[in-house]
KEKE-3310 file (N, C-alpha, C; in steps of 0.2 Angstrom, whole numbers, plus 5000, padded with zeros to 4 digits):
npx = (4680:4690:4697:4705:4721:4731:4736:4749:4755:4753:4763:4774:4769:4768:4782:4787:4781:4786:4800:4799:4794:4805:4815:4809:4809:4823:4826:4819:4827:4839:4835:4832:4845:4851:4842:4825:4822:4826:4833:4840:4851:4857:4860:4869:4879:4883:4887:4899:4907:4908:4915:4927:4931:4934:4944:4954:4956:4961:4973:4980:4981:4989:5001:5004:5007:5018:5027:5028:5034:5046:5052:5052:5061:5073:5075:5077:5089:5097:5097:5103:5116:5120:5120:5130:5141:5141:5143:5156:5163:5161:5167:5180:5184:5183:5193:5204:5203:5206:5219:5225:5223:5230:5243:5244:5244:5256:5265:5262:5265:5279:5283:5279:5287:5300)
npy = (5466:5459:5443:5439:5439:5454:5462:5465:5455:5443:5440:5437:5425:5417:5416:5410:5398:5393:5392:5383:5372:5370:5366:5354:5347:5345:5338:5326:5322:5319:5309:5299:5296:5292:5285:5281:5286:5294:5284:5277:5286:5285:5271:5271:5279:5271:5260:5265:5268:5255:5249:5257:5253:5239:5240:5247:5237:5227:5233:5233:5220:5216:5223:5216:5204:5207:5210:5197:5190:5196:5192:5178:5177:5183:5173:5162:5165:5166:5152:5146:5152:5146:5133:5132:5136:5125:5114:5117:5116:5102:5096:5101:5095:5081:5081:5084:5073:5063:5066:5063:5049:5045:5049:5041:5028:5029:5029:5016:5008:5010:5006:4992:4988:4988)
npz = (5037:5026:5023:5013:5005:5002:4987:4987:4995:4987:4977:4985:4991:4979:4976:4987:4986:4974:4978:4988:4980:4972:4982:4986:4975:4974:4986:4982:4971:4978:4986:4977:4973:4985:4994:4999:5012:5028:5036:5027:5024:5037:5037:5027:5032:5043:5036:5030:5041:5046:5036:5037:5049:5047:5038:5046:5055:5047:5043:5055:5057:5047:5050:5062:5056:5048:5057:5063:5052:5051:5064:5062:5051:5057:5066:5058:5052:5063:5066:5055:5056:5068:5064:5054:5063:5072:5063:5058:5070:5073:5062:5064:5076:5072:5063:5072:5080:5070:5067:5079:5080:5069:5073:5084:5078:5071:5081:5087:5077:5076:5088:5087:5076:5081)
capx = (4686:4691:4703:4709:4728:4731:4740:4757:4757:4752:4769:4778:4767:4770:4789:4789:4779:4791:4806:4797:4794:4812:4818:4806:4812:4830:4825:4817:4832:4844:4832:4833:4852:4853:4837:4819:4821:4832:4836:4845:4857:4860:4863:4875:4885:4885:4891:4905:4910:4910:4921:4933:4934:4937:4951:4959:4958:4965:4980:4983:4983:4995:5007:5006:5010:5025:5032:5030:5039:5053:5054:5054:5067:5078:5076:5080:5096:5101:5098:5108:5122:5122:5121:5137:5146:5141:5146:5163:5165:5161:5173:5187:5185:5184:5200:5209:5203:5209:5226:5227:5223:5236:5249:5244:5245:5263:5268:5261:5269:5286:5284:5279:5293:5307)
capy = (5465:5453:5438:5438:5443:5459:5461:5465:5448:5437:5438:5433:5418:5413:5416:5405:5392:5391:5390:5376:5367:5369:5362:5348:5343:5343:5332:5320:5320:5316:5303:5294:5294:5288:5281:5285:5288:5296:5278:5275:5290:5282:5265:5272:5281:5265:5255:5268:5267:5248:5248:5260:5249:5233:5242:5248:5230:5223:5236:5231:5213:5217:5225:5211:5198:5209:5209:5190:5188:5199:5188:5172:5178:5183:5166:5157:5167:5163:5145:5145:5154:5141:5127:5133:5135:5118:5110:5118:5113:5095:5095:5102:5090:5075:5082:5083:5066:5059:5067:5059:5042:5044:5049:5035:5023:5029:5027:5009:5005:5011:5001:4985:4986:4988)
capz = (5034:5022:5025:5008:5005:4997:4981:4988:4998:4983:4974:4990:4991:4973:4976:4992:4983:4969:4981:4991:4975:4970:4987:4986:4969:4976:4990:4979:4968:4982:4989:4972:4973:4991:4996:5000:5019:5032:5038:5021:5025:5043:5035:5023:5036:5047:5031:5029:5047:5047:5031:5039:5055:5044:5035:5051:5058:5042:5043:5061:5056:5042:5054:5066:5052:5046:5063:5064:5047:5053:5069:5059:5047:5061:5069:5053:5051:5069:5066:5050:5058:5073:5060:5051:5068:5074:5058:5059:5077:5072:5057:5067:5081:5069:5060:5077:5082:5065:5067:5085:5078:5065:5077:5088:5074:5070:5088:5088:5071:5078:5094:5085:5072:5084)
cpx = (4687:4697:4707:4716:4727:4736:4747:4759:4756:4759:4774:4776:4769:4778:4791:4786:4784:4798:4805:4797:4801:4816:4815:4809:4820:4830:4823:4823:4838:4841:4833:4840:4854:4848:4831:4818:4827:4836:4841:4851:4861:4863:4869:4881:4887:4889:4898:4910:4912:4915:4927:4936:4937:4944:4956:4961:4963:4973:4983:4985:4989:5001:5009:5010:5017:5030:5033:5035:5046:5056:5056:5060:5073:5080:5079:5087:5100:5102:5103:5115:5125:5123:5128:5142:5146:5144:5154:5166:5166:5167:5180:5189:5186:5191:5205:5209:5207:5217:5229:5228:5229:5242:5249:5246:5253:5267:5268:5265:5276:5287:5284:5285:5300:5309)
cpy = (5459:5449:5437:5442:5449:5458:5461:5458:5442:5436:5435:5426:5414:5412:5410:5398:5389:5389:5384:5371:5365:5364:5355:5344:5341:5338:5326:5317:5316:5310:5297:5292:5290:5283:5285:5288:5290:5290:5276:5279:5287:5276:5266:5274:5275:5260:5258:5267:5260:5246:5251:5255:5242:5235:5243:5241:5226:5226:5234:5224:5212:5218:5220:5205:5200:5208:5201:5187:5190:5194:5181:5172:5179:5177:5161:5159:5165:5156:5143:5146:5148:5135:5127:5132:5128:5113:5111:5115:5105:5093:5096:5097:5083:5075:5081:5076:5061:5060:5063:5052:5041:5044:5043:5029:5023:5027:5019:5006:5005:5006:4994:4983:4987:4982)
cpz = (5031:5024:5019:5008:5000:4991:4982:4991:4993:4979:4979:4991:4985:4973:4981:4990:4978:4972:4985:4986:4973:4975:4987:4981:4970:4981:4987:4975:4972:4985:4984:4972:4979:4994:4998:5007:5022:5035:5033:5022:5031:5041:5031:5027:5040:5042:5030:5035:5048:5042:5034:5045:5052:5041:5040:5054:5053:5042:5049:5060:5052:5046:5059:5062:5049:5051:5064:5058:5049:5059:5066:5055:5051:5064:5064:5052:5057:5068:5061:5052:5063:5069:5057:5057:5071:5069:5058:5065:5076:5068:5060:5072:5078:5066:5066:5079:5077:5066:5074:5084:5074:5068:5081:5084:5072:5076:5088:5083:5073:5083:5092:5080:5075:5086)
residu = (MET:SER:ALA:SER:PRO:SER:ARG:SER:GLU:ARG:PRO:ASN:LEU:SER:ALA:ALA:ASP:SER:GLN:THR:ALA:ALA:LEU:GLN:SER:GLU:ILE:ASP:ARG:LEU:ARG:ARG:LEU:VAL:GLY:PRO:THR:GLU:ASP:SER:TYR:GLU:LYS:LEU:ARG:LEU:ASP:VAL:LEU:GLY:ALA:ARG:ASP:VAL:ALA:LEU:SER:ALA:GLU:ALA:GLU:LEU:GLY:ARG:LEU:ARG:GLY:GLU:VAL:ILE:ARG:LEU:THR:THR:HIS:ALA:ALA:ARG:LEU:GLU:ARG:ASP:HIS:VAL:TRP:PHE:ARG:GLU:GLN:VAL:LEU:ARG:ARG:ILE:SER:GLU:LEU:ARG:SER:ARG:VAL:LEU:SER:LEU:ARG:LYS:VAL:LEU:ASP:ARG:LEU:ILE:HIS:ARG)
# end
């Protein structure tokens, strides 16, 4: 018995060979796009994950800074309000003191001129 393939098996081998060649050419094309080894795919995936982590931490920092800006804005508004209140209190008390001094002067003038 001969070990050579029969005529019916030969077309299947050539079809399988052409399919293998097509798949190999596709693999070669993809490797040219991404890199020559499977490590390149893994490195690319790690780069994407690393970039995502950096973006997430940047967004978290942005949120923290926005909160800090709101806190400082609120604090500045409170300080401005307190400053206005304090100034009004000082001016009111100075005005009261001035009116008391003027009243005292009038009383002293009356007493002196009698």
